N, C-alpha and C positions, 0 to 999 in steps of 0.2 A: 534181626538187624545186626550189621556188622558190630563187632565189639570194640574195634579200634576207633578212637575219637576222631571227628572231621579234622581237627587241628593236626593230630598225629599222622592222619592218612593223606593229607594234602587237600582237604575240602569235602564238602557235603556231596559233591558230584562223585568222588572216588568212593565213598561210603555207598552211595546208592548204585554205582556199578557193581560193587562186590555183592550187594543184595540181589542185583540182577542175575549175576553169576550163579548164586545158590539157588535162585528160583529156576533158572534155565537148566541147571544140572540136577534139579528136583530135590536136592538135599535138604532144602529148608522146608520142603513140603512132606517130608517123611513124619508120619505120625509117631508121637512121643520122642522125637529128636531134641536135640539142644540147638534148634534153628540150623541144623545141618550139620554142626561142628563135630558130631559124634557118629557120623554115617560112613559105613563101609559100603563099598560098590555092591549093589544088589539089594540094599536097604536095611541090612543088619546094623546094630548099633554097638558101639564100644563105649566104655566108661572110664577108661584111664588115659589121661591126657599127657602123661609124663614122656611118651614117645609115640611116634606113628604106630598104629596097630600092627602094621606089616602082615596082615592076613591075607593069604593068597586065595582068591576066589575065581572058581572056574565059570566063565561067561560062555555057556553053550551056543548062543547066537552068533557069536564071533569067534568062537573056538579059540579063546585065549584065557590066560591066567592074568587076573589083575590084582594089583595091591592098592588101587585107589581108595582114598578114605579122606574124610573130613569134608567140610563145607564146600571146597573147590576141588574135590576128588583129586588129590594129589598122590601121585605115585611114591612108593616107599623110597626108590632110588633118587628121586628128586629132593625128597625131603631131607635125605643125608646132606646133599650139596648145600641146600638152602640154609639148613641149620648151621653149618659151618660158615657160610658166607655172611649171614646175618646175625651170627653169634646168638642163636635162639637156645633157651633152655629146655624146650619142650614142644609139645604139639597142642597147646592151649588155643583157644579161640583167637587171642591176640596174636600168637605166633602164626596161626593160619592165615589171618588177615595180612600180616606183614609180608608172608610169602606170596600170596596172591598179588599184592601190590607190586613186589619186586618183578613178578612174571610179567605183569603189565608193563612195568617200566622197561623191561628188556624187549618188549615187542614195540617200544617207542610209541605207546598208546596212551601214557599217563597224561601228557599235556592235552590230548585230544579230549580226555575225560574231563580234566579240570575246567576246560573252557566250553565244553557242552557239545563237542563234535562226536557225538554218540555213535553214528553209523561208522564213522571212520575207525573209532576205537574198537568196535566189534569185527570189523573186517581185519584189523591188526592182531587181534587175539584169537581168531576162530581156529588157529592151528593148535591152540592149547586146549580149549574147551570144546569137545566134540558136540555139544548141544547148540553151538552157535551156527548161524546160517552160513552155509558155504565151508563148513569144516571138512566135510567129505569122508568121515570115518564110518559111516553107515549106521550111525545112532540117529535117533529122532533130532532133527534140527528145528528150532523154533523160528517163527517168522520174525523179521525185524520189526514189524509194526507191534508184535506182541511184547517184544523186549523193550522196545522204546516206551511202551505203555508202563511197563513194570518200572523202568528208570524213573519216569516222572511221579508214579505212585510212591517211590522210595525216596523222593525228595530232590530228584535230580532236575537239573535245568539244561535245556537244549538250545542250540544256537540256530 
């Protein structure tokens, strides 16, 4: 579950959407992980939340090096910018939640999530999270029905 409180996040739907992202990105399903908050792309774990792990991982399938880490698979270069913007002290679970919410806000999807327009929010955020349907990055994309089911399971309400 998201570590940020529903009050601080903007409601229970926002927390449920964060849980959907972690499920979709598979981080919350990695055995032994801290609900995905300590996952490096490829499935290895890190233990120090003082900073983004900044580990460069070769992804042979896509022939790229990635620094994606954390529950929402944030790249190191974006962490630097969000750390400054949000005045975050570290890469702890709460900081990761705040970054994901800011990214959602920047996609103009936060209000959709709050009121339960789940499908609209997913469509607006798919360019950030490659596992969302229609992302087009070549990664596995989940079906919208499966994501919607996870949203409701996580306590989200649809309109």
